[in-house]
PADREN-863948 format. One record per residue: residue number from 1; residue in three letters; x, y, z of N, C-alpha, C in turn. Coordinates in Angstrom, 1 decimal. Layout:
<nodes>
pos->NUM&code->ALA&nX->X&nY->Y&nZ->Z&caX->X&caY->Y&caZ->Z&cX->X&cY->Y&cZ->Z;
...
</nodes>
This chain:
<nodes>
pos->1&code->MET&nX->8.5&nY->-17.5&nZ->9.1&caX->9.3&caY->-17.5&caZ->7.2&cX->8.0&cY->-17.4&cZ->6.1;
pos->2&code->GLU&nX->7.3&nY->-18.5&nZ->6.7&caX->5.7&caY->-19.0&caZ->6.1&cX->5.0&cY->-17.8&cZ->5.6;
pos->3&code->ASP&nX->5.1&nY->-17.5&nZ->6.8&caX->3.8&caY->-16.3&caZ->6.6&cX->4.3&cY->-15.0&cZ->6.3;
pos->4&code->ASN&nX->5.5&nY->-15.0&nZ->5.8&caX->5.7&caY->-13.8&caZ->4.9&cX->5.8&cY->-13.9&cZ->3.6;
pos->5&code->LEU&nX->6.1&nY->-15.5&nZ->3.2&caX->5.1&caY->-16.0&caZ->1.6&cX->4.3&cY->-15.7&cZ->1.9;
pos->6&code->THR&nX->3.4&nY->-16.6&nZ->2.6&caX->2.2&caY->-15.9&caZ->2.9&cX->1.3&cY->-14.8&cZ->2.2;
pos->7&code->ARG&nX->2.1&nY->-14.2&nZ->2.9&caX->1.5&caY->-12.5&caZ->3.0&cX->1.7&cY->-11.6&cZ->1.6;
pos->8&code->GLU&nX->3.3&nY->-12.7&nZ->1.0&caX->3.6&caY->-12.1&caZ->-0.4&cX->2.8&cY->-12.9&cZ->-1.4;
pos->9&code->VAL&nX->2.3&nY->-13.6&nZ->-1.4&caX->1.7&caY->-14.4&caZ->-2.3&cX->0.2&cY->-13.6&cZ->-2.8;
pos->10&code->PHE&nX->-0.4&nY->-13.0&nZ->-1.4&caX->-1.9&caY->-12.2&caZ->-1.3&cX->-1.5&cY->-10.6&cZ->-2.2;
pos->11&code->ASP&nX->-0.4&nY->-10.1&nZ->-1.1&caX->0.0&caY->-9.0&caZ->-2.0&cX->0.3&cY->-9.2&cZ->-3.1;
pos->12&code->THR&nX->0.8&nY->-10.0&nZ->-3.9&caX->1.0&caY->-10.1&caZ->-5.4&cX->-0.3&cY->-10.2&cZ->-5.8;
pos->13&code->GLY&nX->-1.0&nY->-10.7&nZ->-5.5&caX->-2.4&caY->-11.2&caZ->-6.1&cX->-3.0&cY->-9.9&cZ->-6.5;
pos->14&code->LEU&nX->-2.9&nY->-9.0&nZ->-5.2&caX->-3.7&caY->-7.9&caZ->-4.9&cX->-3.2&cY->-6.6&cZ->-5.8;
pos->15&code->SER&nX->-1.7&nY->-7.1&nZ->-6.0&caX->-1.3&caY->-6.1&caZ->-7.1&cX->-1.3&cY->-5.9&cZ->-8.5;
pos->16&code->LYS&nX->-1.5&nY->-7.8&nZ->-8.7&caX->-2.3&caY->-8.2&caZ->-10.2&cX->-3.3&cY->-7.5&cZ->-10.6;
pos->17&code->ILE&nX->-4.5&nY->-7.4&nZ->-9.3&caX->-5.6&caY->-6.6&caZ->-9.7&cX->-5.7&cY->-5.8&cZ->-10.0;
pos->18&code->ARG&nX->-4.8&nY->-4.7&nZ->-9.4&caX->-5.0&caY->-3.9&caZ->-9.0&cX->-4.3&cY->-2.8&cZ->-11.0;
pos->19&code->HIS&nX->-3.1&nY->-4.4&nZ->-11.3&caX->-3.0&caY->-3.6&caZ->-12.5&cX->-4.2&cY->-4.2&cZ->-13.7;
pos->20&code->GLU&nX->-4.6&nY->-5.3&nZ->-13.7&caX->-5.7&caY->-5.8&caZ->-14.6&cX->-6.9&cY->-4.7&cZ->-14.3;
pos->21&code->ILE&nX->-7.0&nY->-3.8&nZ->-13.5&caX->-8.3&caY->-2.9&caZ->-13.1&cX->-8.0&cY->-1.9&cZ->-13.9;
pos->22&code->LYS&nX->-6.9&nY->-1.6&nZ->-13.6&caX->-5.9&caY->-0.3&caZ->-14.4&cX->-6.2&cY->-0.3&cZ->-15.7;
pos->23&code->SER&nX->-5.9&nY->-1.5&nZ->-16.6&caX->-5.8&caY->-1.4&caZ->-17.9&cX->-6.7&cY->-1.4&cZ->-18.7;
pos->24&code->ARG&nX->-8.1&nY->-2.1&nZ->-18.1&caX->-9.3&caY->-1.8&caZ->-18.3&cX->-10.0&cY->-0.7&cZ->-17.9;
pos->25&code->LEU&nX->-9.7&nY->0.0&nZ->-17.3&caX->-10.0&caY->1.2&caZ->-16.9&cX->-10.0&cY->2.1&cZ->-18.6;
pos->26&code->VAL&nX->-8.7&nY->2.0&nZ->-18.6&caX->-8.3&caY->3.1&caZ->-20.0&cX->-8.5&cY->2.6&cZ->-21.0;
pos->27&code->THR&nX->-9.1&nY->1.1&nZ->-21.0&caX->-9.8&caY->1.1&caZ->-22.6&cX->-10.5&cY->1.8&cZ->-22.5;
pos->28&code->HIS&nX->-11.5&nY->1.7&nZ->-21.6&caX->-12.7&caY->2.7&caZ->-21.6&cX->-12.8&cY->3.7&cZ->-21.2;
pos->29&code->GLY&nX->-11.5&nY->4.6&nZ->-21.3&caX->-11.4&caY->6.1&caZ->-21.3&cX->-11.2&cY->6.7&cZ->-19.7;
pos->30&code->PHE&nX->-11.2&nY->6.0&nZ->-19.2&caX->-11.7&caY->6.0&caZ->-17.1&cX->-10.0&cY->5.8&cZ->-17.0;
pos->31&code->PHE&nX->-10.0&nY->7.1&nZ->-16.0&caX->-9.1&caY->7.1&caZ->-14.9&cX->-10.1&cY->7.1&cZ->-13.9;
pos->32&code->GLY&nX->-9.6&nY->6.0&nZ->-12.7&caX->-9.9&caY->6.5&caZ->-11.3&cX->-8.9&cY->5.8&cZ->-10.3;
pos->33&code->SER&nX->-9.4&nY->6.0&nZ->-8.8&caX->-9.1&caY->5.1&caZ->-7.9&cX->-9.4&cY->3.9&cZ->-7.3;
pos->34&code->ILE&nX->-8.7&nY->3.3&nZ->-7.0&caX->-8.7&caY->1.6&caZ->-6.5&cX->-8.3&cY->1.5&cZ->-5.4;
pos->35&code->THR&nX->-9.0&nY->1.0&nZ->-4.4&caX->-9.0&caY->0.8&caZ->-3.2&cX->-9.0&cY->-0.5&cZ->-2.2;
pos->36&code->PHE&nX->-8.0&nY->-1.1&nZ->-1.5&caX->-8.6&caY->-2.2&caZ->-0.7&cX->-8.8&cY->-2.4&cZ->0.2;
pos->37&code->ALA&nX->-9.1&nY->-3.1&nZ->0.9&caX->-9.9&caY->-2.7&caZ->2.2&cX->-9.6&cY->-4.4&cZ->2.9;
pos->38&code->ASP&nX->-8.8&nY->-4.8&nZ->3.5&caX->-9.0&caY->-6.1&caZ->4.5&cX->-10.3&cY->-6.5&cZ->5.2;
pos->39&code->ILE&nX->-10.4&nY->-7.6&nZ->4.7&caX->-11.3&caY->-8.6&caZ->5.9&cX->-11.1&cY->-9.3&cZ->7.1;
pos->40&code->GLU&nX->-11.3&nY->-9.1&nZ->7.9&caX->-11.3&caY->-9.1&caZ->9.0&cX->-9.9&cY->-9.9&cZ->9.3;
pos->41&code->PRO&nX->-9.1&nY->-8.9&nZ->9.8&caX->-7.6&caY->-9.1&caZ->9.7&cX->-6.9&cY->-10.2&cZ->10.3;
pos->42&code->ALA&nX->-6.3&nY->-11.4&nZ->9.9&caX->-5.5&caY->-12.6&caZ->10.7&cX->-5.0&cY->-12.3&cZ->11.3;
pos->43&code->ASP&nX->-3.7&nY->-13.0&nZ->11.7&caX->-2.2&caY->-12.5&caZ->12.4&cX->-1.7&cY->-12.2&cZ->10.8;
pos->44&code->PRO&nX->-1.1&nY->-12.8&nZ->10.0&caX->-0.1&caY->-12.5&caZ->9.0&cX->-1.2&cY->-12.7&cZ->7.5;
pos->45&code->VAL&nX->-2.1&nY->-12.7&nZ->7.0&caX->-3.2&caY->-12.9&caZ->6.1&cX->-4.5&cY->-12.5&cZ->6.2;
pos->46&code->PRO&nX->-5.0&nY->-11.3&nZ->6.1&caX->-6.8&caY->-11.2&caZ->6.1&cX->-7.2&cY->-12.3&cZ->5.3;
pos->47&code->SER&nX->-8.3&nY->-12.7&nZ->5.8&caX->-9.5&caY->-14.0&caZ->5.2&cX->-9.9&cY->-13.2&cZ->3.6;
pos->48&code->GLY&nX->-9.4&nY->-12.3&nZ->3.4&caX->-10.0&caY->-11.6&caZ->2.0&cX->-10.0&cY->-10.1&cZ->1.9;
pos->49&code->SER&nX->-11.0&nY->-9.4&nZ->1.1&caX->-10.2&caY->-7.8&caZ->0.6&cX->-11.6&cY->-7.5&cZ->-0.1;
pos->50&code->ARG&nX->-11.9&nY->-6.4&nZ->0.5&caX->-12.6&caY->-5.6&caZ->-0.7&cX->-12.5&cY->-4.8&cZ->-1.4;
pos->51&code->ILE&nX->-12.9&nY->-4.7&nZ->-2.6&caX->-11.9&caY->-3.9&caZ->-3.8&cX->-12.6&cY->-2.3&cZ->-4.4;
pos->52&code->GLU&nX->-12.8&nY->-1.3&nZ->-4.2&caX->-13.6&caY->-0.4&caZ->-4.8&cX->-12.6&cY->0.0&cZ->-5.3;
pos->53&code->ILE&nX->-14.0&nY->0.7&nZ->-6.6&caX->-13.1&caY->1.3&caZ->-7.7&cX->-13.7&cY->2.7&cZ->-8.0;
pos->54&code->SER&nX->-13.4&nY->3.8&nZ->-7.8&caX->-14.0&caY->5.2&caZ->-8.0&cX->-13.8&cY->5.8&cZ->-9.0;
pos->55&code->VAL&nX->-14.6&nY->6.8&nZ->-9.6&caX->-14.5&caY->6.8&caZ->-11.5&cX->-15.2&cY->8.2&cZ->-11.4;
pos->56&code->LYS&nX->-15.0&nY->9.2&nZ->-11.7&caX->-16.0&caY->10.2&caZ->-11.9&cX->-17.1&cY->10.5&cZ->-10.8;
pos->57&code->GLY&nX->-17.0&nY->10.4&nZ->-9.7&caX->-17.6&caY->10.3&caZ->-8.8&cX->-18.8&cY->9.1&cZ->-8.6;
pos->58&code->ARG&nX->-18.5&nY->7.8&nZ->-9.0&caX->-19.4&caY->6.6&caZ->-8.7&cX->-18.3&cY->5.4&cZ->-8.6;
pos->59&code->THR&nX->-18.8&nY->4.8&nZ->-7.1&caX->-17.9&caY->3.9&caZ->-7.0&cX->-19.0&cY->2.1&cZ->-6.7;
pos->60&code->VAL&nX->-18.2&nY->1.6&nZ->-7.5&caX->-18.4&caY->0.4&caZ->-7.0&cX->-17.4&cY->-0.6&cZ->-6.9;
pos->61&code->GLY&nX->-18.1&nY->-1.8&nZ->-6.0&caX->-17.2&caY->-2.4&caZ->-5.0&cX->-17.6&cY->-3.8&cZ->-5.4;
pos->62&code->GLN&nX->-16.3&nY->-4.3&nZ->-4.5&caX->-16.8&caY->-6.2&caZ->-4.5&cX->-16.0&cY->-6.9&cZ->-3.4;
pos->63&code->SER&nX->-16.3&nY->-7.8&nZ->-2.9&caX->-15.6&caY->-8.7&caZ->-1.8&cX->-14.8&cY->-9.4&cZ->-2.9;
pos->64&code->PHE&nX->-13.2&nY->-10.2&nZ->-2.7&caX->-13.2&caY->-11.4&caZ->-2.5&cX->-12.1&cY->-12.2&cZ->-1.9;
pos->65&code->THR&nX->-12.6&nY->-13.4&nZ->-1.3&caX->-12.1&caY->-14.4&caZ->-0.7&cX->-10.4&cY->-14.6&cZ->-0.7;
pos->66&code->ARG&nX->-9.6&nY->-14.4&nZ->0.3&caX->-7.9&caY->-14.9&caZ->0.3&cX->-7.7&cY->-15.6&cZ->-0.6;
pos->67&code->THR&nX->-8.4&nY->-16.8&nZ->-1.0&caX->-7.7&caY->-17.9&caZ->-1.9&cX->-8.4&cY->-17.7&cZ->-3.3;
pos->68&code->GLU&nX->-9.0&nY->-16.2&nZ->-3.7&caX->-9.5&caY->-16.3&caZ->-4.9&cX->-8.2&cY->-15.4&cZ->-4.9;
pos->69&code->ILE&nX->-8.2&nY->-14.4&nZ->-4.4&caX->-7.0&caY->-13.5&caZ->-4.2&cX->-5.3&cY->-13.6&cZ->-4.5;
pos->70&code->GLU&nX->-5.8&nY->-14.9&nZ->-3.6&caX->-3.9&caY->-15.4&caZ->-3.8&cX->-3.8&cY->-16.4&cZ->-5.5;
pos->71&code->GLY&nX->-5.0&nY->-16.7&nZ->-5.4&caX->-5.4&caY->-17.7&caZ->-7.3&cX->-4.8&cY->-16.6&cZ->-8.2;
pos->72&code->CYS&nX->-4.4&nY->-15.3&nZ->-8.1&caX->-4.6&caY->-13.8&caZ->-9.1&cX->-2.8&cY->-13.8&cZ->-9.1;
pos->73&code->HIS&nX->-2.2&nY->-14.5&nZ->-8.0&caX->-0.7&caY->-14.2&caZ->-8.3&cX->0.6&cY->-14.5&cZ->-9.4;
pos->74&code->LEU&nX->-0.4&nY->-15.1&nZ->-10.1&caX->0.7&caY->-15.3&caZ->-11.4&cX->0.0&cY->-14.4&cZ->-12.8;
pos->75&code->ARG&nX->-1.7&nY->-15.2&nZ->-12.5&caX->-2.3&caY->-13.8&caZ->-13.4&cX->-4.1&cY->-14.2&cZ->-13.3;
pos->76&code->VAL&nX->-4.5&nY->-12.7&nZ->-13.2&caX->-5.7&caY->-12.7&caZ->-12.7&cX->-7.0&cY->-13.3&cZ->-13.7;
pos->77&code->GLY&nX->-8.4&nY->-14.3&nZ->-12.9&caX->-8.8&caY->-14.9&caZ->-13.8&cX->-10.2&cY->-15.8&cZ->-13.2;
pos->78&code->GLY&nX->-10.7&nY->-16.4&nZ->-13.3&caX->-12.1&caY->-17.3&caZ->-12.8&cX->-12.8&cY->-16.0&cZ->-12.0;
pos->79&code->ALA&nX->-13.3&nY->-15.6&nZ->-11.1&caX->-14.2&caY->-15.0&caZ->-10.2&cX->-13.6&cY->-14.2&cZ->-9.9;
pos->80&code->VAL&nX->-12.6&nY->-14.1&nZ->-9.6&caX->-11.8&caY->-12.8&caZ->-9.7&cX->-11.8&cY->-11.4&cZ->-11.3;
pos->81&code->LEU&nX->-11.9&nY->-11.7&nZ->-12.4&caX->-11.7&caY->-11.3&caZ->-13.1&cX->-13.2&cY->-11.0&cZ->-13.8;
pos->82&code->ALA&nX->-14.3&nY->-11.7&nZ->-13.7&caX->-15.7&caY->-11.7&caZ->-13.8&cX->-16.0&cY->-10.7&cZ->-13.0;
pos->83&code->GLY&nX->-15.7&nY->-10.7&nZ->-11.6&caX->-16.0&caY->-9.8&caZ->-10.9&cX->-15.8&cY->-7.9&cZ->-12.0;
pos->84&code->VAL&nX->-14.1&nY->-7.6&nZ->-11.5&caX->-13.6&caY->-6.6&caZ->-12.1&cX->-14.5&cY->-6.1&cZ->-13.5;
pos->85&code->VAL&nX->-14.8&nY->-7.2&nZ->-14.3&caX->-15.3&caY->-7.1&caZ->-15.5&cX->-16.9&cY->-6.1&cZ->-15.5;
pos->86&code->ALA&nX->-17.9&nY->-6.9&nZ->-13.7&caX->-18.9&caY->-6.5&caZ->-14.1&cX->-18.5&cY->-5.5&cZ->-13.2;
pos->87&code->MET&nX->-17.6&nY->-4.8&nZ->-12.3&caX->-17.5&caY->-3.9&caZ->-12.1&cX->-17.1&cY->-2.5&cZ->-13.1;
pos->88&code->ILE&nX->-15.9&nY->-2.8&nZ->-14.0&caX->-16.1&caY->-1.8&caZ->-15.1&cX->-17.2&cY->-1.6&cZ->-15.9;
pos->89&code->GLN&nX->-18.3&nY->-2.5&nZ->-16.4&caX->-19.0&caY->-2.6&caZ->-16.9&cX->-20.3&cY->-1.3&cZ->-16.3;
pos->90&code->GLU&nX->-20.5&nY->-1.7&nZ->-15.2&caX->-21.4&caY->-1.4&caZ->-14.1&cX->-20.6&cY->0.1&cZ->-14.1;
pos->91&code->LEU&nX->-19.6&nY->1.1&nZ->-14.2&caX->-19.2&caY->1.9&caZ->-14.0&cX->-19.3&cY->3.1&cZ->-15.8;
pos->92&code->SER&nX->-19.4&nY->1.9&nZ->-17.0&caX->-19.2&caY->2.6&caZ->-17.9&cX->-21.1&cY->2.7&cZ->-18.4;
pos->93&code->GLN&nX->-21.5&nY->2.3&nZ->-17.6&caX->-23.0&caY->2.6&caZ->-17.8&cX->-23.9&cY->3.9&cZ->-17.3;
</nodes>
């Protein structure tokens, strides 16, 4: 039961991050695809995830740890928010 709850927190964090990226892309007039790739899949929850954003043929990506992603289950902030902003800036140049 606890494994399901831990996986739910991780998945909720990824969902919040996806929403944050999409909302920031819109402010720049972009529409793109967002991909998540698990890093070293563990039994119930991976140790992290690589997030890639593709817009107009350009792709940027960054890896985040499980702890960073789970910390975003309520609101995206900290290192993840800084990484998202950096990826969006790189795409807008």
